[in-house]
C-alpha positions as CSV (number, residue, x, y, z in Angstrom):
1,D,-2.1,33.2,8.5
2,T,-1.1,30.1,6.7
3,P,-1.7,26.6,8.3
4,K,1.7,25.5,7.0
5,I,3.5,27.5,9.7
6,L,0.9,27.7,12.4
7,T,0.5,31.5,12.5
8,G,-2.5,33.7,13.2
9,D,-3.9,36.1,15.7
10,I,-3.4,33.8,18.7
11,L,-0.2,32.0,17.9
12,G,1.5,35.1,16.6
13,S,0.5,37.2,19.7
14,D,2.9,38.6,22.2
15,E,1.1,36.6,24.9
16,A,1.7,33.3,23.0
17,Q,5.4,34.2,22.7
18,K,5.7,34.8,26.4
19,I,4.3,31.3,27.0
20,F,6.7,29.8,24.6
21,D,9.6,31.7,26.2
22,M,8.7,30.3,29.6
23,D,8.0,26.7,28.6
24,N,10.9,25.1,26.6
25,N,9.1,21.9,25.9
26,L,6.0,23.7,24.6
27,S,8.2,25.9,22.4
28,H,10.0,22.9,21.0
29,A,6.8,21.0,20.4
30,Y,5.4,24.1,18.6
31,C,8.4,24.1,16.3
32,V,8.1,20.3,15.7
33,H,4.4,20.8,14.7
34,Q,5.3,23.6,12.4
35,A,7.9,21.4,10.6
36,A,5.4,18.5,10.5
37,L,2.7,20.7,8.9
38,A,5.0,22.1,6.3
39,Y,6.1,18.6,5.5
40,S,2.5,17.4,5.3
41,F,1.7,20.3,2.9
42,Q,4.7,19.2,0.8
43,D,6.5,22.5,1.3
44,Y,9.8,20.8,1.9
45,N,11.9,23.9,1.7
46,L,9.9,25.6,4.4
47,A,10.0,22.4,6.5
48,A,13.8,22.3,6.2
49,I,14.0,26.0,7.4
50,I,11.7,25.2,10.4
51,A,13.6,22.0,11.2
52,N,16.9,24.0,11.1
53,R,15.3,26.5,13.5
54,C,14.3,23.6,15.8
55,R,17.8,22.2,15.7
56,N,19.2,25.6,16.7
57,L,17.0,26.3,19.6
58,S,19.1,27.2,22.7
59,F,17.6,24.3,24.8
60,Q,16.9,20.7,24.5
61,P,13.4,19.3,24.7
62,V,12.3,18.2,28.1
63,T,11.1,14.7,27.0
64,R,12.9,12.1,25.0
65,F,9.7,11.5,23.0
66,T,9.6,15.1,21.9
67,K,13.2,14.9,20.8
68,L,12.6,11.7,18.9
69,Q,9.5,13.0,17.3
70,F,11.5,15.9,15.9
71,V,14.3,13.5,14.7
72,W,11.8,11.5,12.8
73,Y,10.3,14.5,11.0
74,D,13.8,15.9,10.4
75,G,14.7,12.6,8.7
76,L,11.5,12.7,6.5
77,I,12.1,16.3,5.6
78,A,15.8,15.6,4.7
79,L,14.8,12.7,2.5
80,A,12.1,14.7,0.8
81,N,14.6,17.5,0.0
82,A,17.3,15.0,-1.1
83,C,14.8,13.6,-3.6
84,Q,14.2,17.1,-5.0
85,D,17.9,17.9,-5.3
86,R,20.2,15.0,-5.3
87,T,23.3,17.3,-5.6
88,K,22.8,18.5,-2.0
89,T,24.4,15.7,0.0
90,K,23.8,17.5,3.3
91,Y,20.2,16.3,3.2
92,F,21.3,12.7,2.7
93,V,23.8,12.9,5.5
94,Q,21.1,14.5,7.8
95,A,18.7,11.7,6.9
96,K,21.2,9.0,7.7
97,E,21.9,10.5,11.1
98,C,18.2,10.7,11.9
99,I,17.8,7.0,10.8
100,E,20.6,5.9,13.2
101,I,18.9,7.7,16.1
102,I,15.4,6.3,15.3
103,Q,17.0,2.8,14.8
104,S,18.4,3.0,18.3
105,A,15.1,4.2,19.7
106,S,13.2,1.4,18.0
107,E,15.4,-1.1,19.8
108,H,14.3,0.3,23.1
109,G,10.7,1.1,22.2
110,P,9.7,-0.9,19.1
111,D,5.9,-0.3,19.6
112,T,6.5,3.4,19.2
113,F,9.5,3.7,16.8
114,E,9.8,0.6,14.7
115,N,7.1,1.8,12.2
116,K,8.8,5.2,12.0
117,L,12.1,3.5,11.2
118,H,10.5,1.4,8.4
119,L,9.1,4.6,6.9
120,L,12.4,6.3,6.9
121,L,14.2,3.2,5.5
122,A,11.5,3.0,2.7
123,D,12.2,6.6,1.7
124,L,15.9,5.9,1.9
125,S,15.6,2.9,-0.4
126,F,14.6,5.4,-3.2
127,F,18.3,6.3,-3.4
128,D,19.6,2.7,-3.9
């Protein structure tokens, strides 16, 4: 029952799990929100675990926006973890991959993704 991972009587119930199993987009969105909350509470290790689980889901999100929303948070989480442990280059590589994807999205939808790109690039500049 911690807000960092969105659990509790309702979200942890068998009924909720049935709904997530039937609706791929809802299940992916739930996973993205879990990662975002863990990031917001500055629990970057938990956020990385959840982000990895999102990446390993057996389906792709239905909407491109849901996918890109995850990529943005995945980049933020990777950069936060890279700041905490500079010896783990996997986080830095993951962040750069996310930045490339968001950069491409910002060219097609600048109103939605340009600010997200600038936030990722600002975090990345910490390493220069």
